N, C-alpha and C positions, 0 to 999 in steps of 0.2 A: 868043284865050282864051275869049271869050264864045261864039263858035260851037262850040267844043269842049264847053263846059259844056252848052250847049243840046242838042247831039247826045246827051249822056248823060242828060239830064233826061227824065222821063216825058212822053209825048206823048198827046194825046187820040186815041182811035179815031174813025172816022167817026160812030159812035153817041154820041160825046161822053163816053166813059168813059176815065179814066186807068188805065193798068196800071202798078202800082208794084212795084218790087223794091228790094233793098238799094242797089244801085248808083244807081238812079234817085233814091231818097230822098237819098242822099249828094250827088248832083249838084245836086238842087234846093236843098238847104241851102247847098252851096258857091256856087251862083249868087246866092243871097240875100246871103251874106256878101261875095262879090265886089262886089255892087251897093252895099252899105253902105260897104265899105272904099275903093271907087273914087270915093266922093263922088257916088254916084247916076248914074254914067255909063251910057249906053244905057238911060235911063229909059223911052223909048218902046217898047223891046222887052222889057225884063226885067219891069217892073212889071205890064203886062197879063198876062204869062205867070203870074207868081206869084199874081195875083188869080184867074185862070182855074183854076189848080191848087187854090187854096183852095176855090173854089166847087165843084170837081169831087171833092173828097176824100170827101164823104158817099157817093158812088156808085162810088168807085174800086175797082178789083179789086186785091187784095193778093196778089202772086205768091209771097211767102215770108214767114216769120214771124220774121225775125231781130230786128226791132224791132216794137214795137207800133204800130198805126195811130195810137193816141192820141199817142204820142211825136212822130210826124211832124206831126200837127196842131198840137201845142204849139210845136214848133220853127218851123214856118211862120208861125204867129200871132205868135210873139215877133219874128221877123224883120220881119214886116209892121208890127208896133207900133213897132219901132225905125225903120223907114223913115218911118212917119207922123210921128214926132217930128222927123225931119231934113228933111222935105219937106212944108211946109205946104200947097202947092197940091193935093196928093193926099190929105191927111189925112182929110178927110171921106169920100172914096171908100173908103179903106182901112177905116176904122172901120165904115162902113156894110156893107161886104162881110163883116167879121168878125161883126157883129151878125146879119146874115142867115144866115151859116154856123152860128152858135151856135143860132139859131132852128131851122134844119134838124136839127141834132143833138138839140135838145130834143124836136122832133116825132118823130124816130126813137125816142128813148127812150120817149116816151109810147105810141107804137104797139107797141113791144115789151112794155111794161107791160100794155097793153090786151089783148094776146094770151094772157094768163094764163100767162106764162112762170114757170119756177121762181124762187123767192125770190132766189137768188143773182144771176141775170141782172138782175132788177128792181133789186136793191140797187146793182149796178154802174151801171146807167143813172141812178139817183137820185144816186149819187156823182158821175157825169159831169155831170149838170145842175148840181149844187152847184159843182163845180170850174169849169164854164164861166161861171157867174155871177160867182164870185169872180175869175176870170181877167180878165173884162171890166172889173170894177171897178178892178183893179190897172192894167190896160193904159190906162185912160182917166184916170188920176190926172195932174194937171198936174206 
């Protein structure tokens, strides 16, 4: 089952870019749910993949628009937060990766804002920054 899910999950190109489509998004979320429900079986294979995927989302190529990229990021971050609560040895690594990722997103928003984009785009980035900050506060509550 794990190999089947991995085969359906987005993979990195040689340039380090993930190419995501609806099926790949669903497979990555299914892999995370399997990981949680199986009591963290295959940790050495699944967790590094999920963390690589998180780190790669900021530069990922989205092949379709069935779901928003934001939704994928939220689902993956939620899964990783759940994993962190169940697996103390990797908690710090997961939270650190999430904080780094949110920093990347905040920097992307700042760069868009600095490019004198129309107000609507800037407002969306500001909302995204606020959401990211609130999300991390909630994710790190005991």
